[in-house]
C-alpha positions as CSV (number, residue, x, y, z in Angstrom):
1,M,33.3,-55.0,0.5
2,S,35.9,-53.4,-0.7
3,R,37.4,-49.8,-0.3
4,Q,36.1,-48.3,-4.0
5,S,32.2,-49.9,-3.3
6,Q,32.9,-48.6,0.9
7,A,33.3,-45.0,-0.6
8,V,30.2,-45.1,-2.7
9,V,28.0,-46.1,0.1
10,W,29.0,-43.4,1.8
11,V,28.9,-40.7,-1.2
12,W,25.1,-42.0,-1.4
13,V,24.5,-41.3,2.4
14,G,25.5,-38.3,1.9
15,V,23.3,-37.6,-1.3
16,C,20.4,-38.9,0.5
17,L,21.0,-36.6,3.8
18,V,21.5,-33.0,1.5
19,A,18.0,-34.2,-0.5
20,M,16.2,-34.9,3.5
21,S,17.7,-31.9,4.4
22,A,16.4,-30.4,1.5
23,T,12.8,-31.7,1.6
24,C,12.4,-31.0,5.1
25,G,13.8,-27.0,4.3
26,F,11.0,-27.1,1.2
27,V,8.1,-27.9,3.9
28,G,9.3,-26.3,7.2
29,Y,9.3,-23.5,4.0
30,Q,5.1,-24.2,3.2
31,L,3.9,-24.6,6.3
32,W,5.8,-21.4,7.3
33,T,3.8,-19.2,4.5
34,G,0.3,-21.3,4.8
35,F,0.4,-20.1,8.8
36,T,1.2,-16.5,8.4
37,D,-1.4,-16.9,5.8
38,V,-4.0,-17.5,8.2
39,R,-2.5,-15.4,10.7
40,D,-2.8,-12.5,7.9
41,T,-5.9,-13.5,7.0
42,L,-7.9,-13.8,10.2
43,T,-6.1,-10.3,11.7
44,P,-5.9,-8.3,9.3
45,E,-3.1,-5.4,9.2
46,K,-4.3,-2.1,10.4
47,T,-4.1,0.9,8.1
48,H,-1.3,3.0,8.2
49,F,-3.1,6.5,6.8
50,A,-5.6,8.7,8.0
51,V,-7.5,11.2,6.0
52,Q,-10.1,14.0,7.5
53,G,-11.2,17.2,5.0
54,A,-11.4,20.6,6.1
55,V,-12.5,23.1,4.6
56,N,-11.0,27.1,5.8
57,G,-12.3,29.0,3.0
58,Q,-10.9,26.5,0.6
59,V,-11.0,22.3,0.6
60,T,-8.0,20.8,2.6
61,F,-7.8,17.4,2.9
62,H,-6.0,16.8,6.2
63,L,-3.5,13.3,5.6
64,T,-1.8,11.7,9.0
65,Y,0.7,8.7,9.0
66,D,2.0,6.3,12.0
67,Q,5.9,5.1,11.5
68,A,5.0,2.5,9.1
69,A,3.8,4.8,6.1
70,E,6.5,5.2,3.9
71,S,5.2,7.2,0.7
72,L,1.4,9.1,-0.7
73,S,1.8,7.6,-4.1
74,T,-2.4,8.4,-5.6
75,L,-5.2,10.7,-3.8
76,T,-8.7,10.1,-5.5
77,V,-11.8,13.0,-4.5
78,L,-15.1,10.9,-5.8
79,D,-18.8,11.6,-5.6
80,D,-21.8,9.6,-3.5
81,S,-22.4,8.1,-6.8
82,D,-19.0,6.9,-6.9
83,Q,-18.3,9.5,-9.9
84,V,-14.2,10.2,-9.9
85,L,-14.5,14.5,-9.7
86,W,-10.1,14.7,-8.8
87,V,-6.8,12.3,-9.3
88,I,-3.2,13.3,-8.7
89,D,-0.6,10.8,-8.6
90,G,2.5,12.0,-7.5
91,H,4.4,7.5,-7.6
92,A,5.4,8.0,-4.2
93,V,5.7,11.4,-3.8
94,G,6.8,11.3,0.3
95,L,4.7,12.1,3.7
96,V,2.5,14.7,2.0
97,P,0.5,16.0,5.1
98,V,-2.0,18.0,3.2
99,V,-3.8,18.5,0.1
100,V,-6.1,21.1,-1.3
101,Y,-8.9,20.4,-3.4
102,G,-8.0,21.4,-7.3
103,E,-4.5,22.4,-6.9
104,L,-1.2,20.5,-7.0
105,S,1.3,20.7,-3.8
106,V,4.3,22.9,-5.3
107,A,6.8,21.8,-2.2
108,P,10.4,21.0,-2.3
109,G,10.7,17.0,-3.5
110,V,7.1,16.5,-4.3
111,K,5.3,16.2,-7.9
112,W,1.8,16.0,-8.6
113,R,-0.1,15.0,-11.7
114,Q,-3.6,15.2,-12.1
115,V,-5.0,12.5,-13.9
116,V,-8.3,13.5,-13.4
117,P,-9.5,15.7,-14.9
118,A,-7.6,14.5,-18.0
119,D,-7.6,17.7,-19.9
120,G,-6.0,20.3,-16.9
121,S,-9.1,22.0,-15.7
122,P,-10.0,22.1,-11.9
123,P,-12.8,19.4,-11.1
124,P,-16.2,20.3,-10.3
125,D,-17.1,22.3,-7.0
126,V,-17.3,19.6,-4.0
127,R,-18.8,22.3,-1.0
128,G,-22.3,21.1,0.1
129,K,-22.2,17.7,-1.1
130,R,-20.6,14.6,0.5
131,I,-17.7,13.2,-0.9
132,K,-15.2,10.0,-0.8
133,V,-11.4,10.7,-0.3
134,V,-9.5,7.3,-1.3
135,V,-5.8,7.8,-0.3
136,E,-2.8,5.0,-1.8
137,G,0.2,5.0,-1.4
138,K,2.7,2.2,0.4
139,C,3.9,1.2,3.7
140,H,5.7,-1.5,6.0
141,S,3.5,-5.0,6.1
142,H,4.0,-8.4,7.2
143,F,5.9,-9.3,4.1
144,G,7.9,-6.1,3.5
145,V,6.6,-2.9,1.4
146,G,3.6,-3.4,0.2
147,P,-0.1,-1.0,-1.4
148,Q,-2.9,-0.2,1.9
149,Q,-5.5,2.1,0.3
150,V,-7.6,3.6,3.0
151,E,-11.3,5.2,1.7
152,T,-13.0,8.0,3.6
153,S,-16.5,9.5,3.4
154,F,-17.1,13.2,4.5
155,D,-20.0,15.6,3.9
156,V,-18.4,19.2,2.7
157,P,-20.2,21.9,4.4
158,K,-21.4,25.0,1.5
């Protein structure tokens, strides 16, 4: 075998090794992502937000977070028939501890925008009714930062 043909053989051996390595890496990645998808389906991620309602002259929502919570984006209040009463959008305003029903917070760095009622009028009174509060935000999850939604229902005293 001539020197030139030996060089061609070694080039092809190198190309085949690189191709096999890339194929093994791709197959390994696909297996790993499949495994993590099954794992995440079987063990759902815990909630990183909690909402608790209180009435002390006005309806307030006390929000608590764990260390994985990153920001709050939307708070929605619905009645017992799932009719939307009030929606505020903060577009990732940070971790706000208290939201007063019908009022837009004016804390530094927090800018809420009322979405419902769209005309900016005050939302309907919820005293003596059962309401559902839905909080949406971002948190650190299995695959980086992702959205999370938490909802809770409670009766508002008169």
